[in-house]
MARMARNU-945123 format. One record per residue (C-alpha): residue in three letters; x, y, z; residue number from 1. Coordinates in nm, 2 decimals. Each point is the difference from the previous one (the first is absolute). Example, Ala and Ser with C-alpha at 12.3 -4.5 7.8 and 13.67 -1.06 7.14 Angstrom:
BEGIN
torse aa = ALA&xx = 1.23&yy = -0.45&zz = 0.78&i = 1
torse aa = SER&xx = 0.14&yy = 0.34&zz = -0.07&i = 2
END
This chain:
BEGIN
torse aa = MET&xx = -3.95&yy = 1.01&zz = -1.24&i = 1
torse aa = LYS&xx = 0.18&yy = -0.12&zz = -0.31&i = 2
torse aa = THR&xx = 0.34&yy = -0.17&zz = 0.00&i = 3
torse aa = PRO&xx = 0.27&yy = 0.17&zz = -0.21&i = 4
torse aa = SER&xx = 0.06&yy = -0.16&zz = -0.33&i = 5
torse aa = LEU&xx = 0.31&yy = -0.22&zz = -0.06&i = 6
torse aa = LYS&xx = 0.14&yy = 0.29&zz = -0.21&i = 7
torse aa = GLY&xx = -0.06&yy = 0.24&zz = 0.29&i = 8
torse aa = GLN&xx = 0.16&yy = -0.23&zz = 0.25&i = 9
torse aa = LEU&xx = 0.30&yy = -0.04&zz = -0.22&i = 10
torse aa = ALA&xx = 0.04&yy = 0.37&zz = -0.05&i = 11
torse aa = THR&xx = -0.03&yy = 0.05&zz = 0.38&i = 12
torse aa = ARG&xx = 0.26&yy = -0.26&zz = 0.07&i = 13
torse aa = LEU&xx = 0.24&yy = 0.14&zz = -0.26&i = 14
torse aa = LEU&xx = -0.04&yy = 0.34&zz = 0.15&i = 15
torse aa = LEU&xx = 0.07&yy = -0.13&zz = 0.34&i = 16
torse aa = LEU&xx = 0.30&yy = -0.20&zz = -0.13&i = 17
torse aa = MET&xx = 0.15&yy = 0.31&zz = -0.15&i = 18
torse aa = SER&xx = -0.08&yy = 0.22&zz = 0.30&i = 19
torse aa = GLY&xx = 0.14&yy = -0.25&zz = 0.25&i = 20
torse aa = MET&xx = 0.31&yy = -0.08&zz = -0.20&i = 21
torse aa = ALA&xx = 0.07&yy = 0.37&zz = -0.04&i = 22
torse aa = ALA&xx = -0.05&yy = 0.08&zz = 0.37&i = 23
torse aa = MET&xx = 0.22&yy = -0.29&zz = 0.11&i = 24
torse aa = GLY&xx = 0.27&yy = 0.07&zz = -0.26&i = 25
torse aa = ILE&xx = 0.02&yy = 0.36&zz = 0.12&i = 26
torse aa = ALA&xx = 0.00&yy = -0.10&zz = 0.36&i = 27
torse aa = VAL&xx = 0.28&yy = -0.25&zz = -0.04&i = 28
torse aa = ALA&xx = 0.21&yy = 0.25&zz = -0.20&i = 29
torse aa = ILE&xx = -0.05&yy = 0.26&zz = 0.28&i = 30
torse aa = LEU&xx = 0.07&yy = -0.25&zz = 0.28&i = 31
torse aa = PHE&xx = 0.31&yy = -0.16&zz = -0.16&i = 32
torse aa = ALA&xx = 0.14&yy = 0.25&zz = -0.25&i = 33
torse aa = PRO&xx = -0.13&yy = 0.34&zz = 0.10&i = 34
torse aa = SER&xx = 0.29&yy = 0.20&zz = -0.14&i = 35
torse aa = ALA&xx = -0.03&yy = -0.15&zz = -0.35&i = 36
torse aa = PHE&xx = -0.38&yy = 0.02&zz = 0.00&i = 37
torse aa = TYR&xx = -0.01&yy = 0.37&zz = 0.10&i = 38
torse aa = ALA&xx = 0.30&yy = 0.10&zz = -0.21&i = 39
torse aa = ALA&xx = -0.20&yy = -0.09&zz = -0.31&i = 40
torse aa = ASN&xx = -0.21&yy = 0.31&zz = 0.07&i = 41
torse aa = GLY&xx = 0.29&yy = 0.22&zz = 0.11&i = 42
torse aa = ILE&xx = -0.04&yy = -0.05&zz = 0.37&i = 43
torse aa = GLU&xx = 0.32&yy = -0.03&zz = 0.20&i = 44
torse aa = PHE&xx = 0.03&yy = -0.12&zz = 0.36&i = 45
torse aa = GLY&xx = 0.35&yy = 0.13&zz = 0.06&i = 46
torse aa = GLY&xx = 0.06&yy = -0.27&zz = 0.27&i = 47
torse aa = ASN&xx = -0.30&yy = 0.12&zz = 0.21&i = 48
torse aa = ILE&xx = -0.09&yy = -0.31&zz = 0.19&i = 49
torse aa = ASN&xx = -0.30&yy = 0.18&zz = 0.16&i = 50
torse aa = LEU&xx = -0.15&yy = 0.08&zz = -0.35&i = 51
torse aa = THR&xx = 0.06&yy = -0.36&zz = -0.11&i = 52
torse aa = ASN&xx = -0.18&yy = -0.13&zz = 0.30&i = 53
torse aa = GLU&xx = -0.29&yy = 0.24&zz = -0.04&i = 54
torse aa = LEU&xx = -0.05&yy = -0.10&zz = -0.36&i = 55
torse aa = LYS&xx = 0.02&yy = -0.38&zz = 0.07&i = 56
torse aa = ALA&xx = -0.29&yy = 0.02&zz = 0.26&i = 57
torse aa = PRO&xx = -0.27&yy = 0.07&zz = -0.26&i = 58
torse aa = ALA&xx = 0.16&yy = -0.27&zz = -0.23&i = 59
torse aa = GLY&xx = -0.11&yy = -0.25&zz = 0.27&i = 60
torse aa = VAL&xx = -0.36&yy = 0.12&zz = -0.04&i = 61
torse aa = LEU&xx = 0.03&yy = -0.01&zz = -0.38&i = 62
torse aa = LEU&xx = 0.13&yy = -0.36&zz = 0.02&i = 63
torse aa = ALA&xx = -0.29&yy = -0.11&zz = 0.22&i = 64
torse aa = ALA&xx = -0.25&yy = 0.17&zz = -0.22&i = 65
torse aa = GLY&xx = 0.15&yy = -0.17&zz = -0.30&i = 66
torse aa = LEU&xx = -0.04&yy = -0.33&zz = 0.16&i = 67
torse aa = VAL&xx = -0.37&yy = 0.08&zz = 0.07&i = 68
torse aa = MET&xx = -0.04&yy = 0.10&zz = -0.36&i = 69
torse aa = LEU&xx = 0.15&yy = -0.33&zz = -0.12&i = 70
torse aa = ALA&xx = -0.23&yy = -0.19&zz = 0.23&i = 71
torse aa = GLY&xx = -0.29&yy = 0.11&zz = -0.21&i = 72
torse aa = VAL&xx = 0.16&yy = -0.16&zz = -0.31&i = 73
torse aa = PHE&xx = -0.01&yy = -0.34&zz = 0.16&i = 74
torse aa = ARG&xx = -0.29&yy = 0.01&zz = 0.24&i = 75
torse aa = THR&xx = -0.34&yy = 0.13&zz = -0.11&i = 76
torse aa = GLN&xx = -0.10&yy = 0.09&zz = 0.36&i = 77
torse aa = TRP&xx = 0.30&yy = 0.25&zz = 0.01&i = 78
torse aa = ILE&xx = -0.10&yy = 0.19&zz = -0.31&i = 79
torse aa = THR&xx = -0.19&yy = 0.28&zz = 0.18&i = 80
torse aa = ALA&xx = 0.28&yy = 0.04&zz = 0.26&i = 81
torse aa = SER&xx = 0.26&yy = 0.00&zz = -0.28&i = 82
torse aa = LEU&xx = -0.18&yy = 0.26&zz = -0.20&i = 83
torse aa = VAL&xx = -0.04&yy = 0.22&zz = 0.31&i = 84
torse aa = ALA&xx = 0.37&yy = -0.04&zz = 0.09&i = 85
torse aa = ALA&xx = 0.10&yy = 0.10&zz = -0.36&i = 86
torse aa = THR&xx = -0.23&yy = 0.30&zz = 0.00&i = 87
torse aa = ALA&xx = 0.11&yy = 0.11&zz = 0.35&i = 88
torse aa = ILE&xx = 0.37&yy = -0.03&zz = -0.10&i = 89
torse aa = TYR&xx = 0.01&yy = 0.13&zz = -0.35&i = 90
torse aa = LEU&xx = -0.25&yy = 0.29&zz = 0.00&i = 91
torse aa = PRO&xx = 0.14&yy = 0.18&zz = 0.30&i = 92
torse aa = TYR&xx = 0.35&yy = -0.04&zz = -0.12&i = 93
torse aa = GLY&xx = -0.08&yy = 0.15&zz = -0.34&i = 94
torse aa = LEU&xx = -0.22&yy = 0.27&zz = 0.14&i = 95
torse aa = ALA&xx = 0.26&yy = 0.10&zz = 0.26&i = 96
torse aa = ARG&xx = 0.25&yy = 0.03&zz = -0.28&i = 97
torse aa = LEU&xx = -0.24&yy = 0.23&zz = -0.18&i = 98
torse aa = ILE&xx = -0.03&yy = 0.22&zz = 0.31&i = 99
torse aa = SER&xx = 0.38&yy = 0.00&zz = 0.03&i = 100
torse aa = MET&xx = 0.03&yy = 0.11&zz = -0.37&i = 101
torse aa = ALA&xx = -0.25&yy = 0.28&zz = 0.06&i = 102
torse aa = ILE&xx = 0.18&yy = 0.12&zz = 0.31&i = 103
torse aa = ASP&xx = 0.37&yy = -0.07&zz = -0.08&i = 104
torse aa = GLY&xx = 0.01&yy = -0.02&zz = -0.38&i = 105
torse aa = LEU&xx = 0.07&yy = -0.28&zz = -0.25&i = 106
torse aa = PRO&xx = 0.24&yy = -0.27&zz = 0.12&i = 107
torse aa = HIS&xx = 0.21&yy = -0.24&zz = -0.21&i = 108
torse aa = SER&xx = -0.20&yy = -0.15&zz = -0.30&i = 109
torse aa = GLY&xx = 0.01&yy = -0.34&zz = 0.16&i = 110
torse aa = LEU&xx = -0.20&yy = 0.13&zz = 0.30&i = 111
torse aa = VAL&xx = -0.25&yy = 0.17&zz = -0.23&i = 112
torse aa = SER&xx = -0.04&yy = -0.34&zz = -0.18&i = 113
torse aa = ALA&xx = -0.04&yy = -0.17&zz = 0.33&i = 114
torse aa = ALA&xx = -0.28&yy = 0.24&zz = 0.09&i = 115
torse aa = VAL&xx = -0.18&yy = -0.07&zz = -0.32&i = 116
torse aa = PHE&xx = 0.04&yy = -0.38&zz = 0.05&i = 117
torse aa = GLU&xx = -0.12&yy = 0.01&zz = 0.36&i = 118
torse aa = ILE&xx = -0.31&yy = 0.21&zz = -0.07&i = 119
torse aa = ALA&xx = -0.09&yy = -0.22&zz = -0.30&i = 120
torse aa = ILE&xx = 0.04&yy = -0.33&zz = 0.19&i = 121
torse aa = GLY&xx = -0.18&yy = 0.14&zz = 0.31&i = 122
torse aa = ALA&xx = -0.29&yy = 0.13&zz = -0.21&i = 123
torse aa = VAL&xx = -0.04&yy = -0.32&zz = -0.19&i = 124
torse aa = CYS&xx = 0.01&yy = -0.20&zz = 0.32&i = 125
torse aa = LEU&xx = -0.27&yy = 0.23&zz = 0.14&i = 126
torse aa = LEU&xx = -0.22&yy = -0.06&zz = -0.31&i = 127
torse aa = MET&xx = 0.06&yy = -0.37&zz = 0.02&i = 128
torse aa = LEU&xx = -0.14&yy = 0.00&zz = 0.36&i = 129
torse aa = LYS&xx = -0.34&yy = 0.09&zz = -0.16&i = 130
torse aa = SER&xx = -0.01&yy = -0.34&zz = -0.17&i = 131
torse aa = VAL&xx = 0.09&yy = -0.21&zz = 0.30&i = 132
torse aa = PRO&xx = -0.32&yy = -0.16&zz = 0.14&i = 133
torse aa = GLY&xx = -0.05&yy = 0.09&zz = 0.37&i = 134
torse aa = SER&xx = 0.24&yy = 0.29&zz = 0.01&i = 135
torse aa = ARG&xx = -0.15&yy = 0.31&zz = 0.16&i = 136
torse aa = ILE&xx = 0.06&yy = 0.20&zz = -0.32&i = 137
torse aa = ALA&xx = -0.18&yy = -0.26&zz = -0.21&i = 138
torse aa = LEU&xx = -0.29&yy = -0.01&zz = 0.24&i = 139
torse aa = ALA&xx = -0.03&yy = 0.37&zz = 0.03&i = 140
torse aa = THR&xx = 0.02&yy = 0.07&zz = -0.37&i = 141
torse aa = SER&xx = -0.26&yy = -0.28&zz = -0.07&i = 142
torse aa = ARG&xx = -0.23&yy = 0.19&zz = 0.23&i = 143
torse aa = GLY&xx = 0.06&yy = 0.33&zz = -0.16&i = 144
torse aa = GLU&xx = 0.20&yy = 0.14&zz = 0.30&i = 145
torse aa = THR&xx = 0.30&yy = 0.22&zz = -0.04&i = 146
torse aa = ILE&xx = 0.33&yy = -0.08&zz = 0.16&i = 147
END
């Protein structure tokens, strides 16, 4: 099995850096300034502590996932786990937003942009997994199997 080129490693690490920083930035904003963060997209809490609490819980998951994504920037042995984490966070978020748009209608433009960003990052991370030696996706595709 071939090792990814230096250019490929750099691209993967830059993708993970961007993915991890975005995830962590969003998580920190939700955890420590949720009203301001959500107000940018027209979402108001109206002093609802229960809603604030409910929205902060997934921010903890997003923060942890962001740390895993960043681990792949600095540790080669974490690249596969980092790409899986980025794919598992960004693709479902973006696809869930699309489902919501189909059912509920178009939200604020910032949320539509978020869906585009999430799907794009998630898809690129999924494609990058194909180039990581030893990943199940790389092994399966090298054998001609479908995932």
